[in-house]
Backbone as a ProteinNet text record, in pm:
[ID]
protein_1_A
[PRIMARY]
MKKTFIALAVVVMLALAGVAVWLFMNLQQQKERNQEMQELAELDKQEMENEYERFTLQYGEMMQQITNDSIVEQLTQEQMRTQQLLEELKRVKADDAREITRLKKELATVREVLRSFIRQVDSLNQENEHLRTENLRVRDELEQSNREKQGLETEKQSLTEKVAIAAQLDATGIAMTPLNKRGKEAKKVKDWKKIQVAFTIARNVTAQNGNRTIYVRIQTPNGTVLSSGSTFPYENRQLEYSMRKTVEYTGEAVTVQTYWDVAEFLSAGDYRVSIFADGNMIGSKTFSFNK
[TERTIARY]
-2903.8	-2896.4	-2950.4	-3063.4	-3126.5	-3036.7	-2975.1	-2886.2	-2765.1	-2715.9	-2600	-2635.2	-2753.5	-2798.4	-2812.2	-2868.4	-2886.4	-2750.7	-2658	-2524.3	-2456.6	-2472.7	-2413.3	-2475	-2605.5	-2675.3	-2625.9	-2603.4	-2554.4	-2416.4	-2330.6	-2194.3	-2199.7	-2285.4	-2297.6	-2346.2	-2444.3	-2498	-2391	-2313.6	-2206.4	-2101.6	-2069.7	-1971.1	-2022.9	-2152.2	-2210.8	-2212.5	-2240.8	-2241.1	-2101.9	-1999.8	-1861.3	-1824.5	-1863.8	-1835.2	-1905.2	-2029	-2105.3	-2036	-1987.9	-1918.9	-1791.6	-1717.1	-1592.5	-1619.7	-1724.5	-1758.9	-1799	-1874.5	-1918.7	-1799.2	-1705.9	-1587.8	-1502.4	-1489.6	-1409.2	-1471.3	-1604.9	-1674.9	-1659.2	-1663.9	-1647	-1507.9	-1405	-1269	-1253.7	-1310.9	-1302.1	-1374.3	-1488.2	-1564.6	-1483.5	-1413	-1330.8	-1215.7	-1154.2	-1045.5	-1096.3	-1207.9	-1265.3	-1299.8	-1349.6	-1386.4	-1262.8	-1152.8	-1029.1	-975.5	-984.1	-938.5	-1021.8	-1153.7	-1244.1	-1217.3	-1189.7	-1162.1	-1036.5	-932.8	-810	-831.3	-910	-939.7	-1017.5	-1115.2	-1191.6	-1100.3	-1006.2	-912.4	-824.2	-776.9	-693.8	-772.3	-897.9	-982.2	-1009.2	-1036.3	-1063.7	-941	-823.3	-700	-680.7	-711.2	-701	-799.6	-924.2	-1024.1	-976.3	-919.5	-870.9	-762.4	-673.3	-565.6	-621.2	-714.8	-775	-843.3	-917.6	-985	-884.5	-775.6	-673.9	-607.5	-578.7	-515.3	-609.9	-739.8	-837.1	-839.8	-840.7	-840.8	-712.4	-601.2	-473.5	-463.8	-520.7	-523.6	-602.4	-715.2	-794.4	-718.5	-645.1	-566.4	-458.4	-393.6	-287	-341.6	-460.7	-519.6	-553	-587.5	-621	-497.7	-380.3	-258.8	-168.8	-201.1	-114.6	-183.1	-106.3	-161.5	-123.3	-38.6	3.1	-113	-172.4	-291.7	-267.8	-150.3	-120.6	-119.7	-54.9	-48.4	-186.8	-263.6	-398.3	-484.2	-473.3	-551	-511.5	-379.9	-332.9	-381.7	-377.1	-423.5	-571.8	-650.8	-794.6	-821.6	-749.7	-767.5	-730.6	-618.5	-574.9	-670.8	-727	-823.4	-948.9	-996.6	-1114.4	-1085.4	-965.6	-928.1	-920.1	-863.1	-852.9	-991.7	-1083.4	-1219.5	-1292.2	-1267.5	-1331.2	-1282.9	-1151.9	-1096.7	-1151.8	-1170.5	-1227.8	-1369.5	-1449.3	-1586.4	-1586.1	-1490.8	-1480.2	-1447	-1354.2	-1313.7	-1430.2	-1511.8	-1624.8	-1726.7	-1733.5	-1830	-1776.6	-1646.1	-1583.8	-1594.1	-1619.7	-1621.3	-1478.1	-1456.9	-1322.5	-1258.3	-1338.6	-1282.8	-1264.1	-1284.2	-1259.9	-1111.2	-1028.8	-882.9	-832.9	-891.4	-842.2	-864.4	-984.8	-1013.8	-936	-924	-847.4	-702.1	-645	-506.2	-490.7	-587.6	-581.8	-587.3	-680.5	-695.6	-578.9	-513.1	-392.7	-280.3	-269.7	-169.7	-202.2	-330.3	-371.5	-337.3	-353.8	-322.4	-174.3	-90.1	54.1	85.2	12.6	31.7	-12.3	-127.4	-175.9	-75	-21	77.3	200.4	244.2	362.2	336.1	215.2	179.2	177.4	123.8	121.1	263	353.3	493.2	549.4	512.7	561.6	513.2	385	333.7	399.3	427.9	496.8	632.3	700.3	831.2	816.8	708.1	688.3	661.9	575	545.3	670.5	745.8	870.2	966.6	968.1	1055.1	1012.1	880.3	831.1	878.6	894.6	937.9	1089	1160.9	1307.3	1360.8	1287.4	1330.1	1341.6	1338	1334.2	1455	1572.9	1692.9	1694.4	1646.9	1644	1545.3	1428.4	1327.4	1371.7	1449.2	1492.5	1608.6	1701	1824.7	1824.4	1735.7	1732.7	1590.4	1533.1	1393.4	1372.2	1477.7	1461.7	1448.9	1485.6	1480.6	1381.4	1282.4	1185.9	1114.5	1068.4	993.4	1079.6	1207.2	1296.1	1325.8	1342.4	1369.9	1252.2	1129.5	1011.7	997.8	1028.9	1019.9	1124.2	1245.8	1350	1312.2	1258.3	1216	1104.7	1017.3	909	961.8	1071.5	1128.9	1194	1247.9	1316.8	1219.3	1109.2	1014.9	875.4	840.1	710	597.4	486.4	369.2	355.2	459.8	453.8	425.8	391.1	376.2	271.5	153.3	46.5	83.5	139	174.2	283.5	380.3	492.1	451.9	362.4	312.7	235.6	160.1	87.3	183.2	292.3	391.5	453.6	470.4	528.2	443.1	311.1	221.4	228.1	238.5	240.7	369.3	479.5	605.8	596.7	526.1	511.3	441.5	340.4	268.9	356.4	426.5	513.3	627.2	660.2	772.6	737.9	613.2	575.5	643.5	694.8	764.9	666.7	717.9	639.8	719.4	655.1	717.7	669.7	763.1	728.3	794.2	747.2	807.2	799.2	687.2	673.4	668.3	751.1	755.5	758.6	677.1	676.1	720.8	831.5	888.2	904.6	829	848.7	972.4	1052.3	1175.1	1169.5	1230.6	1237.2	1361.2	1389	1499.7	1635.8	1640.3	1765.2	1781.1	1685.4	1692.5	1645.5	1584.9	1529.8	1380.5	1324	1181.6	1099.3	1012.6	929.5	807.9	779.4	666.6	535.4	545.4	426.2	431.9	314.2	307	367.2	349.7	399.4	551.7	620	766.4	821	733.8	781.3	859.7	982.1	1062.6	1093.6	1085.6	1115.5	1037.8	994.1	925.7	1009.7	1043.5	1117.4	1021.6	1023.7	948	1049.7	1053.2	1147.3	1069.8	1124.7	1060.1	1162.8	1124.2	1210.9	1139.4	1208.3	1156.5	1199.1	1101.7	1128.1	1207.4	1274.7	1350	1254.9	1291.9	1208.4	1298.9	1336.3	1431.4	1369	1236.2	1172.7	1159.2	1187.8	1173.8	1293.4	1267.9	1374	1470.9	1599.8	1701.7	1715.5	1767.5	1790.6	1742.8	1756.9	1714.2	1562.4	1509.1	1365.7	1341.5	1243.6	1203.3	1087.2	1108	1009.4	943.9	811	736.5	668.5	683.5	620.3	518.3	398.9	288	235.3	237.3	188.4	61.4	-48.4	-174	-196.3	-230.9	-253.2	-394.8	-424	-559.1	-670.7	-643.7	-750.1	-758.1	-681.2	-691	-594.6	-518.7	-422.5	-297.9	-222.4	-99	19.1	115.4	238.3	315	315.8	373.6	419.8	522.7	569.9	501.7	407.2	333.7	373.4	479.2	523.3	429.1	414	321.3	388.1	320.9	364.4	239.7	253.2	136.2	97.1	-33.5	-85.5	-230.2	-260.1	-396.5	-461.7	-391.7	-444.5	-475.2	-402.5	-418.3	-284.6	-275.2	-153.9	-176.5	-89.2	-99.8	18.6	-10.7	97.4	173.5	303.1	381.3	460.1	501.3	577.1	727.5	774.6	917.1	938	1052.6	1088.7	1233.2	1260.1	1396.7	1421.5	1538.6	1577.6	1673.8	1642.9	1727.8	1765.4	1878.3	1920.3	1869.7	1788.3	1727.6	1791.4	1840.6	1909.1	1832.8	1713.1	1636.4	1645.6	1744.5	1758.9	1688.1	1658.3	1589.4	1675	1610.1	1682	1602.7	1672.9	1609.3	1613.3	1500.2	1488.9	1446.3	1510.2	1471.4	1448.6	1337.3	1306.8	1267.4	1281.9	1257.3	1175.2	1084.5	1006.5	1033.6	1075.8	1098.4	965	929.2	799.9	809.1	728.2	725.4	582.7	488.1	349	292.7	173.8	107.8	50.7	80.8	28.4	-47.3	-147.3	-231.3	-224.1	-268	-272.8	-382.4	-367.9	-467.3	-401.8	-473.4	-425.7	-354.1	-232.8	-153.2	-137.9	-168.5	-161.3	-38.4	47	166.4	143.2	157.1	141.3	269.9	312.4	438.3	409.7	468.4	442.3	573.8	568.4	682.7	631.7	690.1	655.2	506.4	443.1	301	208.5	261.5	180.1	194.2	87.1	98.3	154.5	277	345.6	335.2	272.9	254.6	188	117.6	55.7	31	28.6	4.7	-44.5	-132	-185.5	-124.3	-81.2	-18.8	-103.5	-122.2	-202.2	-112.1	-128.2	-55.7	-158.3	-157.8	-265.2	-226.3	-100.1	-58.3	-6
-3293.3	-3330.1	-3218.5	-3161.3	-3053.3	-2931.5	-2899.3	-2781.8	-2802.3	-2925.1	-2954.5	-2936.9	-2983.4	-2969.2	-2822.2	-2741.7	-2596.9	-2529.6	-2563.5	-2502.8	-2538.6	-2666.9	-2709.9	-2636.1	-2613.3	-2541.6	-2398.7	-2336.6	-2196.9	-2189.7	-2285.6	-2288.1	-2302.6	-2392.6	-2413.9	-2288.1	-2220.1	-2097.2	-1987.9	-1976.3	-1874.7	-1906.6	-2034.8	-2073.4	-2041.7	-2072.8	-2042.5	-1892.7	-1815.7	-1669.3	-1619.9	-1677.5	-1637.1	-1669.2	-1789.1	-1827	-1732.2	-1694.9	-1604.5	-1468.7	-1418.8	-1289.5	-1298	-1409.6	-1426.3	-1433	-1506.3	-1516.2	-1380.5	-1303.4	-1171.4	-1078.8	-1079.2	-992.3	-1036	-1165.8	-1216.1	-1177.1	-1186.8	-1146.9	-997.8	-916.6	-771.7	-738.8	-807.5	-782.5	-822.6	-937	-981.3	-883.7	-832.1	-735.8	-609.3	-563.7	-442.9	-466.7	-586.3	-616	-620.3	-685.3	-693.3	-554.6	-467.7	-332.5	-253.9	-269.6	-198.9	-248.2	-381.3	-439.4	-388.7	-378.2	-329.2	-182.6	-104.1	38.5	58.2	-20.7	-7.4	-50.3	-156.1	-200.8	-93.3	-30	78.1	195.7	225.8	335.7	307.8	184.9	144.3	154.9	109.4	114.5	259.3	347.5	487.7	554.6	521.1	578.2	535.5	407.2	359.3	432.5	452.9	524.5	667.1	732.8	869.1	873.6	774.9	772.5	747.9	651.9	626.1	753.3	824.6	946.1	1053.7	1064.3	1164.5	1133.8	1005.6	968	995.1	967	992.3	1139.9	1228.2	1372.2	1416.4	1359.5	1400.7	1361.3	1245.2	1208.6	1313.5	1358.3	1460.6	1590.5	1631.5	1754.7	1744.4	1629.9	1611.3	1616.2	1557.4	1556.9	1698.2	1788.5	1925.1	2006.1	1959.7	2037.1	1982.9	1863.1	1798.3	1796.5	1828	1832	1709.1	1625.1	1504.1	1403.7	1377.9	1293.1	1151.2	1095.9	959.7	948.4	1044.8	1041.6	1067.8	1159.2	1187.3	1061.2	983.4	859.8	760.3	747.8	658.2	704.8	835.6	889.7	862.1	875	849.2	705.3	611.7	470.3	442	500.1	478.1	544.4	658	724	637	579.4	493.3	368.2	312.3	194.2	227.8	342.8	384.9	407.7	467.9	491.4	358.9	262.3	130.7	60.8	68.7	8.5	77.6	209.4	282.8	234.6	214.7	166.5	25.6	-59.4	-193.3	-184.5	-95.4	-80.1	-33.1	59.3	110.1	0.1	-100.7	-209	-319	-319	-423.5	-388.7	-489.9	-470.1	-462.6	-382.3	-358.8	-486.1	-585.4	-707.5	-818.2	-783.3	-880.6	-874.1	-949.3	-938.1	-967	-1069.6	-1106.3	-993.4	-934.9	-828.9	-701.4	-670.7	-551.5	-566.6	-685.6	-709.5	-695.1	-749.6	-737.4	-591.7	-515.6	-375.7	-290.5	-332.2	-260.9	-280.8	-405.5	-430.6	-349.6	-343.3	-264	-116.7	-68	71.2	98.4	4.7	21.3	27.5	-52.4	-48.8	85	136.1	266.7	375.5	369	470.1	464.9	341.8	326.1	376.8	349.5	399	552	612.1	757.5	813.8	747.2	791.8	788.9	685	672.1	789.2	827.4	940.1	1071.5	1085.1	1205.6	1218.5	1104.6	1108.5	1144.1	1094.4	1127	1276.5	1331.7	1474.4	1555.2	1510.8	1578.8	1578.4	1465.6	1458.9	1560.3	1578.9	1678.6	1818	1843.7	1975.2	1985.2	1881.4	1878	1898.6	1848.5	1859.4	1722.1	1615.6	1481.2	1451.7	1488.3	1457.8	1531	1657.6	1735.5	1676	1630.6	1577.1	1445.5	1364.1	1235.3	1248.7	1339.5	1344.4	1449.6	1549.1	1655.1	1677.3	1569.6	1577.5	1677.1	1708	1806.2	1948	1964.5	2098.7	2105.4	2016.8	2010.5	2144.2	2204.1	2329.1	2439	2449.7	2551.3	2524.4	2396	2361.1	2399.7	2372.7	2406.7	2557.4	2633.2	2778.4	2833	2777.4	2821.4	2788.8	2664.7	2625.6	2715.6	2759.3	2848.3	2981	3029.4	3156.4	3138.5	3017.1	2992.7	2958.1	2898.1	2853.3	2903.5	3016.2	3076.2	2987.1	2992.6	2916.6	2780.7	2737.3	2606.4	2615.8	2731.5	2750.9	2658.2	2652.3	2571	2423.7	2375.2	2233.7	2197.1	2283.9	2252.5	2259.7	2349.5	2354.4	2226.7	2176.2	2052	1934.6	1934.1	1828	1824.6	1940.9	1945.5	1865.9	1879.7	1806.7	1656.4	1619.3	1477.6	1409.8	1482.8	1426	1389.5	1471.6	1443.4	1309.5	1279.5	1152.2	1037.9	1063.7	959.7	925.4	1017.6	996.1	905.2	864.1	778.6	642.8	595.4	467.5	350.8	235.8	111.8	-2	-78.7	-198	-319.5	-392.8	-508.7	-634.8	-749.8	-875.6	-899.9	-861.7	-875.4	-1024	-1063.2	-1203.3	-1208.3	-1296	-1318.8	-1462.6	-1479.7	-1612.1	-1638.1	-1730.9	-1766.8	-1855.3	-1831.2	-1906.2	-1980.7	-2098.3	-2173.9	-2134.5	-2204.5	-2166.6	-2186.2	-2265.3	-2284.5	-2185.6	-2094.6	-1996.2	-2048.7	-2168	-2226.4	-2194.6	-2209.9	-2182.8	-2281.4	-2229.4	-2312.6	-2363.8	-2492.4	-2552.5	-2537.8	-2525	-2515.3	-2388.5	-2330.8	-2205.6	-2220.9	-2337.6	-2358.8	-2351.3	-2366	-2363.2	-2225	-2126	-1992.3	-1929.4	-1885.8	-1811.6	-1670	-1652.3	-1521.2	-1511.2	-1390.4	-1367.5	-1271.5	-1313.8	-1228.2	-1171.3	-1039.9	-974	-906.7	-950.1	-895.2	-839	-736.8	-674.1	-588.4	-539.4	-451.5	-318.9	-209.8	-78	-55.4	-44.1	-44.5	78.1	64.4	174.8	287.5	407.1	523.4	645.5	682.1	791.8	927.5	933.8	1062.3	1086.7	984.3	998.6	1073.4	1145.2	1219.6	1124.5	1150.2	1067.5	1103.8	1009.4	1036	921.1	938.9	835.5	827.5	705	682.5	591.6	625.9	538.6	452.4	322.4	226.1	159.2	155.3	90.9	-34.5	-145.1	-272.8	-308.8	-339	-368.9	-508.7	-597.9	-735.3	-752.8	-787.2	-815.5	-966.9	-1017.3	-1160	-1197.6	-1327.6	-1369.3	-1314.4	-1285.2	-1232.9	-1080.8	-1016.8	-872.1	-789.9	-850.9	-775	-747.2	-646.5	-609.2	-654.3	-720.3	-755	-625.1	-580.1	-448.6	-440.6	-356.8	-328.9	-205.6	-150.3	-32.8	95	91	209.7	238.4	367.5	407.2	503.2	525.4	624.6	692.7	816.6	889.9	843.6	826.9	788	832.4	915	960.1	1018.1	1112.7	1183.5	1091	980.8	890.6	823.9	757.9	687.2	536.6	471.6	327.9	257.2	141.7	60.9	-7.1	-24.8	-95.9	-208.4	-303.9	-418.7	-392.4	-347.5	-321.9	-187.8	-128.5	-2.4	-11.5	42.3	39.8	162.9	222.4	338.6	292	326.4	287.1	411.5	403.4	512.3	481.6	571.2	549.5	643.5	587.1	666.2	669.3	615.2	606.8	470	390.7	254.8	156.1	36.9	-65.1	-103.2	-116.7	-154.3	-262.3	-367.6	-478.1	-452	-476.4	-449.8	-579	-607.2	-722	-675.5	-717.1	-683.4	-810.9	-807.6	-928.3	-895.7	-988.3	-978.5	-1103	-1083.2	-1194.4	-1237.9	-1362	-1412.9	-1443.2	-1371.9	-1394.6	-1415.1	-1427.9	-1444.2	-1567.9	-1608.1	-1721.5	-1676.2	-1750	-1719.7	-1840.7	-1813.4	-1920.9	-1923.7	-2034.3	-2045.2	-1952.8	-1917	-1829.9	-1729.2	-1619.9	-1518.5	-1406.4	-1375.8	-1266.8	-1159.1	-1036	-925.6	-839.5	-822.9	-739.3	-609.8	-496	-365	-286.2	-214.6	-139.9	6.8	95.1	238.7	315.8	425.9	518	652.7	759.6	895.7	924.8	865.4	890.4	815.9	721.3	643.9	494.9	419.4	274	235.5	183.7	158.1	12.2	-70.4	-210.1	-290.5	-395.2	-484.5	-620.3	-722.6	-858.5	-946.1	-1042.1	-1134.9	-1272.5	-1334.2	-1465.6	-1563.6	-1683	-1783.5	-1895.5	-1928.8	-2039.2	-2132.4	-2257.1	-2349.7	-2447.4	-2446.9	-2545.5	-2475.7
5260.1	5119.2	5029.3	5071.5	4993.2	4989.7	5106.3	5111.9	5020.6	5021.5	4935.5	4788.4	4753.1	4615.1	4575.2	4666.4	4638.1	4622.5	4711.6	4703.7	4571.5	4532.6	4406	4288.4	4293.5	4185.3	4176.4	4291.7	4291.6	4228.5	4264.8	4208.7	4056.8	4008.2	3863.8	3794	3854.6	3793.5	3787.1	3894.1	3895.1	3788.3	3774.6	3673.6	3533.3	3509.3	3379	3352.2	3455.8	3439.5	3404.8	3470.3	3440.3	3297	3250.3	3111.9	3015.3	3045.9	2958.4	2949.5	3063.4	3063.4	2979.9	2996.8	2920.9	2770.6	2732.8	2591.4	2535.7	2611.2	2565.5	2543.4	2640.5	2626.9	2508.2	2487.3	2375.7	2242.4	2233.7	2110.7	2084.4	2189	2172.5	2119.6	2175.6	2128.3	1982.4	1944.8	1805.7	1713.3	1759.4	1679.5	1656	1761.8	1747.8	1650.3	1658.1	1564.7	1420.8	1400.4	1265.7	1212.5	1301.3	1259.3	1217.5	1294.3	1258.3	1123.7	1104.2	978.4	860.8	882.6	778.8	748.2	854.1	833.2	749.5	778	700.8	555.6	536.5	400.3	324.4	391.3	328.7	295.9	386.3	365.1	244.6	234.9	122.2	-8.7	-8.8	-128.4	-168.8	-71.8	-102.1	-162.5	-110.4	-164.4	-310.1	-338.2	-475.8	-566.9	-519.1	-599.1	-628.8	-528.2	-547.4	-654.4	-653.3	-752.5	-892.8	-904.6	-1035.6	-1089.4	-1004.3	-1047.5	-1089	-1011.8	-1043.5	-1177.5	-1201.2	-1327.9	-1446	-1427.3	-1534.1	-1571.1	-1471.1	-1496.7	-1567	-1529.4	-1588.2	-1735.3	-1769.4	-1910.8	-1990.4	-1934	-2001.7	-2018.5	-1914.7	-1922.8	-2029.6	-2035.3	-2134.4	-2276.1	-2297.4	-2431.6	-2479.1	-2386.2	-2423	-2461.8	-2422.7	-2442.4	-2552.7	-2606.7	-2705.1	-2841.5	-2946.4	-3081.9	-3164.1	-3110.8	-3182	-3181.8	-3300.2	-3309.9	-3259.3	-3287.7	-3245.5	-3093.1	-3027.4	-2880.9	-2821.2	-2881.9	-2832.7	-2837.5	-2945.3	-2956.7	-2847.2	-2822.1	-2716.2	-2578.8	-2555.9	-2428.7	-2407.9	-2517	-2507.8	-2466.8	-2527	-2493.6	-2347.5	-2303.3	-2164.1	-2065.3	-2103.4	-2014.1	-1998.3	-2109	-2103.9	-2019.5	-2035.5	-1956.8	-1807.7	-1775.3	-1635.4	-1575.9	-1652.2	-1605	-1581.4	-1670.3	-1655.8	-1527.9	-1501.5	-1379.4	-1255.5	-1263.3	-1150.7	-1121.1	-1225.8	-1206	-1145.5	-1191.1	-1132.9	-985.1	-950.3	-810.3	-724.1	-775.3	-697.6	-667.5	-757.3	-736	-644	-622.7	-541.1	-393	-311.6	-166.7	-115.3	-10.8	42	94.2	138.4	196.3	91.9	-36.6	-143.1	-178.6	-104.4	-115	-255.9	-321.9	-454.1	-555.8	-558	-653.2	-619.8	-490.2	-450.5	-493	-474.4	-515.8	-666.7	-741.9	-888.2	-931.9	-874.7	-913.7	-865.3	-757.8	-712.8	-814.5	-866.5	-970.3	-1096.8	-1131.2	-1246.9	-1224.3	-1099.2	-1067	-1088.2	-1047.5	-1068.9	-1218.3	-1298.6	-1443.6	-1501	-1454.9	-1501.2	-1467.6	-1345.4	-1304.9	-1394.2	-1428.2	-1512.1	-1653.5	-1705.9	-1839	-1839.3	-1731.5	-1721.8	-1722.8	-1651.5	-1652.7	-1794.6	-1870.1	-2006.1	-2092.3	-2076.4	-2153.3	-2111.4	-1982.4	-1936.3	-2005.2	-2017.1	-2083.7	-2232.1	-2296.5	-2437.5	-2457.2	-2371.6	-2381.9	-2353.2	-2255.2	-2221.2	-2339.2	-2413.3	-2530.5	-2635.2	-2653.3	-2748.9	-2712.4	-2584.8	-2536.9	-2519.8	-2562.5	-2557.9	-2416.7	-2317.3	-2178.9	-2112.1	-2191.1	-2133.8	-2045	-2093.2	-2016.3	-1883.2	-1884.7	-1762	-1661.1	-1707.4	-1616.8	-1554.6	-1628.6	-1576.6	-1478.9	-1506.3	-1428.1	-1318.7	-1326.2	-1225.8	-1177.1	-1119.9	-1078.5	-965.9	-888.4	-781.4	-835.7	-960.2	-1019.3	-1135.6	-1131.4	-1241.7	-1262.6	-1150.6	-1164.8	-1228.2	-1182.9	-1239	-1386.4	-1419.1	-1558.2	-1648.5	-1597.2	-1677.5	-1695	-1588.7	-1598.9	-1696.6	-1693.3	-1785.2	-1929.5	-1947.4	-2081.7	-2132.1	-2037.6	-2076.8	-2128.9	-2065.9	-2113	-2249.7	-2275.4	-2402.1	-2515	-2478	-2580.9	-2545	-2595.9	-2566.2	-2620.8	-2547.9	-2589.5	-2520.9	-2440	-2375.6	-2226.2	-2175.4	-2031.1	-1970.2	-2026.1	-1968.1	-1964.9	-2074.1	-2082.3	-1982.7	-1961.6	-1873.4	-1725.9	-1689.8	-1552.7	-1518.3	-1615.6	-1592.8	-1574.1	-1648.5	-1636.9	-1498	-1435.1	-1301	-1202.5	-1210.2	-1121.8	-1149.7	-1275.3	-1310.8	-1264.8	-1265.8	-1219.5	-1072.3	-990.9	-848.1	-826.6	-907.9	-896.5	-947	-1056.7	-1111.8	-1016.9	-923.7	-831.9	-714.8	-700.2	-587	-597.4	-484.9	-482.6	-493.7	-542	-551.5	-488.6	-402.3	-344.4	-423.7	-482	-564	-507.3	-554.6	-513.5	-363.6	-301.7	-156.3	-119.2	-21.8	22.1	174.8	231.9	376.9	401.9	474.6	496.6	646.1	704.1	845	860	963	984.3	1117.7	1123.3	1248.2	1327	1436.6	1524.1	1456.6	1348	1274.6	1160	1146.2	1039.2	905.4	906.3	783.9	775.3	655.7	638.6	720.9	806.2	892.8	815.3	832.9	761.5	839	971.2	1053.9	1138.9	1165.1	1240.1	1379.4	1440.7	1576.9	1583.8	1468.2	1466	1432.6	1413	1376.6	1491.3	1462.3	1558.6	1509.4	1378.6	1318.7	1188.8	1153.2	1025.9	942.6	821.3	728.8	624.6	609.3	501.8	410.6	286.2	188.1	69.1	8.1	-108.1	-180.8	-296.3	-375.7	-398.8	-369.5	-406.9	-551.4	-639	-783.3	-827.7	-939.3	-999.7	-1040.3	-1008.8	-1043.5	-1053.3	-1176.3	-1195	-1166.2	-1153.4	-1123.1	-973.6	-891.1	-745.9	-687.7	-579.2	-513	-443.6	-459.7	-395.6	-247.2	-168.5	-26.8	59.9	191.6	285.8	293.3	298.7	311.4	432.4	513.3	622.9	575.3	579.1	531.6	652.7	653.8	761.7	707.6	780.4	742.4	850.3	807.4	899.4	868	968.4	950.9	1034	966.9	1036	1039.5	1157.8	1176.9	1134.1	1126.2	1084.8	1173.1	1301.8	1388	1386.3	1299	1281.4	1362.6	1453	1532.5	1450.1	1494.7	1426.5	1512	1448.5	1520.3	1543.7	1668.4	1696.2	1840.2	1862	1997.5	2054.4	1979.7	2025	1954.2	1872.5	1799.9	1683.1	1649.8	1543.9	1445.7	1333.3	1234.6	1177.4	1129.6	1078.8	938.9	918.5	787.7	778.2	676.2	651	777.4	841.8	959.3	1076.8	1087.1	1200.4	1228.5	1342.7	1379.8	1363.9	1287.1	1265.8	1332	1393	1448.6	1334	1353.5	1253.8	1320.1	1237.9	1289.5	1282.5	1166.4	1148.3	1078.9	1104.7	1039.6	993.8	874	823.9	737.9	754.8	674.6	565.6	442	328.7	249.5	182.6	94.1	-46.1	-100.2	-231.5	-332.6	-442.6	-544.9	-676.5	-676	-799.9	-864.6	-822.8	-874.1	-781	-831.7	-751.9	-630.7	-515.4	-393.5	-320.2	-277.2	-206.1	-56	11	154.5	225.2	338.6	420.3	564	622.8	761.2	835.6	968.9	1048	1172.7	1206.4	1330	1413.7	1540.2	1630.8	1692.1	1670.1	1717.3	1867	1946.2	2090.2	2138.9	2045.3	2080.3	2010.5	2052.5	1987.5	1853.6	1748.3	1616.2	1564.3	1482.1	1429.8	1278.1	1220.3	1074.7	1020.3	893.8	831.4	738.7	709.3	616.9	692.1	647.3	703.1	595.4	631.7	535.9	566.4	465.3	478.4	400.7	469.5	405.4	425.7	322.4	325.7	297.1	379	369.8	357.5	283.6	273.7	226.9	277.5	236	253.1	353.4	376.8	283.2	205	110.5	137.4	109.1	107.8	-28.1	-31.3	-158	-201.5	-120.5	-160.1	-49.7	-86.9	11.6	-53.6	30.6	-20.5	94.2	63.4	162.6	143.3	252.9	249	333.4	282.7	352.7	403.3	532.3	594	656.5	612	651	760.3	803	903.6	1027.3
[MASK]
+++++++++++++++++++++++++++++++++++++++++++++++++++++++++++++++++++++++++++++++++++++++++++++++++++++++++++++++++++++++++++++++++++++++++++++++++++++++++++++++++++++++++++++++++++++++++++++++++++++++++++++++++++++++++++++++++++++++++++++++++++++++++++++++++++++++++++++++++++++++++++++++++++

C-alpha cells in the first residue's frame, strides 16, 4: 500500500512538472510575440515622428523663400499646427491604438496641406502644369525654369525635395471582411474561411506612374502574422506579409482587393491590418471582432 502511494505521488509530481514546463514555454512564446508587436508599433510611431519633424522643417524653408505675406501667414499657422501634433505624438505611447490612429489621420491631412502649398508656390513660378503632368521630369523642369527666370534657383531646388514627399502613396478606406464558406460575411470567428482586405490607393498626380507591389500584413490578437513565411524589406529588416498584389498606378485612385485563405485557428479580438508600398507604410487600421 505504501509503495503504491509513493508511486502515485511520483506520477503526480512528474505531471505537475510537465505542466509547469508547458506553461513556462507558452508564456515565453507570448512574451516574444508581444515584444515583436511592440517593436513594430514603436517603429511605426518613430516613422510618424520623423515625418512630422520633416514637414515642420519644410514649412520653415518655404517661409524663408516666399515673399507673399498671405501665404507666409498660412504657412506659419500650419507649421505651428504640425509642431503641436508632433508634441502630442511624442507624449503618446506606441500601444495607444486610438491616439496613434488619430495622429496618423492628422499626418495624412498635414501631408495633403503641404501638397496644396507646393502647388501654390509652383503656380507663383508658372510651373504648376509641368509639376502636375510631368512629375518624372520635375528636376529638369526646375533647372530649365531656373535658366529662364533668374533668381528662382533656391526656391525651385527646394520644391524638388517637397515633390518627392508629396508623391508618397496613401491607402484609404481600409476594410477587413471575414467571409464564410458561402462567400458571405461571417458573423462568428469560427465560421471564417477567407479574409478579404480591401482599400483604395488615393489619387496623387505627383506620384510616379507604373506598376506597384503592395504588401498587406494582418496581425492576429496574439501578435502573430498571418503569413506563409514570405517576407519583404522594410526599415532595414525583413517583415512577414500576408498578401501581395501588383497593381498599375496611373496617379488616379485605384481600388485593391486581397484575400487570405483561413487554414489556422483564429480567435476573437483586435486584428491590425498594415499596408506597405515603395518601402513605406501607406496605411493601417485595427479591427475588433468580439464573437
